[in-house]
Every structure is written in structure tokens, then in C-alpha cells.
C-alpha positions as CSV (number, residue, x, y, z in Angstrom):
1,M,18.9,-0.8,1.9
2,V,18.0,2.4,0.1
3,I,16.2,2.4,-3.2
4,G,15.2,5.5,-5.1
5,A,12.5,5.6,-7.8
6,S,11.4,8.3,-10.2
7,F,9.4,8.6,-13.4
8,D,12.6,9.2,-15.4
9,T,13.8,6.7,-18.0
10,V,16.6,4.3,-17.3
11,E,19.0,6.5,-19.3
12,E,18.0,9.6,-17.3
13,Q,18.4,7.7,-14.1
14,L,21.9,6.6,-15.1
15,T,22.9,10.1,-16.0
16,F,21.5,11.5,-12.8
17,A,23.2,8.8,-10.7
18,D,26.6,9.4,-12.4
19,T,26.3,13.2,-12.1
20,E,25.3,13.1,-8.5
21,G,27.5,10.2,-7.4
22,F,24.7,8.2,-5.9
23,G,25.7,5.2,-3.9
24,Y,22.3,3.5,-3.9
25,T,20.0,1.9,-6.4
26,L,17.7,4.0,-8.5
27,I,14.7,2.5,-10.2
28,S,13.1,3.9,-13.4
29,D,9.3,4.0,-13.1
30,A,8.7,5.6,-16.5
31,D,5.2,4.0,-16.7
32,K,4.4,5.3,-13.2
33,S,3.1,1.9,-12.1
34,I,5.2,1.9,-8.8
35,G,4.2,5.6,-8.2
36,R,0.5,4.7,-8.5
37,L,0.9,1.8,-6.0
38,Y,2.6,4.1,-3.5
39,H,0.4,7.1,-4.1
40,A,3.3,9.2,-5.4
41,E,1.5,10.2,-8.7
42,R,0.2,13.8,-8.5
43,E,-3.5,14.5,-9.1
44,P,-4.8,17.2,-11.4
45,G,-4.7,20.6,-9.7
46,E,-1.6,19.7,-7.5
47,D,1.6,21.7,-7.9
48,Y,3.8,20.3,-10.7
49,Y,1.1,18.0,-12.0
50,E,1.5,19.5,-15.5
51,Y,5.2,18.4,-15.5
52,G,4.4,14.8,-14.7
53,L,6.6,14.9,-11.6
54,P,6.0,12.5,-8.7
55,R,5.3,13.6,-5.1
56,R,8.5,13.4,-3.1
57,I,7.8,10.8,-0.5
58,T,10.1,8.5,1.6
59,Y,8.8,5.2,2.7
60,L,10.3,3.1,5.5
61,I,9.6,-0.5,4.7
62,D,9.8,-3.1,7.5
63,P,11.6,-6.5,7.2
64,E,8.2,-8.1,6.4
65,G,7.8,-5.7,3.4
66,R,5.1,-3.5,5.0
67,V,5.1,0.3,4.9
68,A,6.1,1.2,8.5
69,A,6.2,4.9,7.9
70,A,5.7,7.5,5.1
71,Y,7.3,10.9,5.0
72,D,6.1,13.7,2.6
73,L,9.0,15.9,1.7
74,S,6.9,18.8,0.4
75,G,8.7,21.9,1.5
76,Q,11.0,20.1,3.9
77,D,14.7,20.6,4.4
78,L,16.4,17.5,3.1
79,A,19.0,17.4,5.9
80,A,16.2,17.6,8.5
81,H,14.2,15.0,6.7
82,A,17.2,12.6,6.6
83,A,17.8,13.1,10.3
84,E,14.1,12.4,11.0
85,V,14.1,9.1,9.0
86,L,17.4,8.0,10.6
87,A,16.1,8.7,14.1
88,D,12.9,6.7,13.3
89,I,15.0,3.8,12.0
90,A,17.1,3.9,15.2
91,A,14.0,4.0,17.4
92,R,12.6,0.9,15.6
93,S,15.9,-1.1,15.8
């Protein structure tokens, strides 16, 4: 299962999902509570902090609900990132 989360409102998430044709669930984390738990909230001095944007991180959660791996997308090619995550999933299966 794939779930995406951002600090956008529900309305912004719906518009984004419709525009981009997303086939997976998006969660609105407008109060940043999920982002804080997963260390995705940027700290003062980090790039884009002043815009309130979260870090771009992918988490692989195991069947028991534990974080099995975390991938920081900073400066990464999205296609290469997806291939890395899929390869990691295959190796764990």
C-alpha cells in the first residue's frame, strides 16, 4: 500500500491528486503532527524552512508497522529513487 502525506490542506490534496491523477491515498497533515513524528518537519536554517515545506522522505513500513527503511529524496532523481525502493521491497519479500 502506498500513502502520501504533505502539510497541504485536504482541499489542496484533492486538487493535487485530481490534477496529477494519483492512484494512491494522500493524507493532509496541515497541523504537521505526522511530519513531526516522522522527522519530516524542517528545522530553522534548512532549505525551504521559510516556506513550511516538509522534507521529502520515503518510509518503508514493515507488516508489523515498524519503519524498515527511510530514504531521503533531497536532490535525488525520482525514477532512480522509485527503482531503489522497489528493489528494496523485492529483496525483503
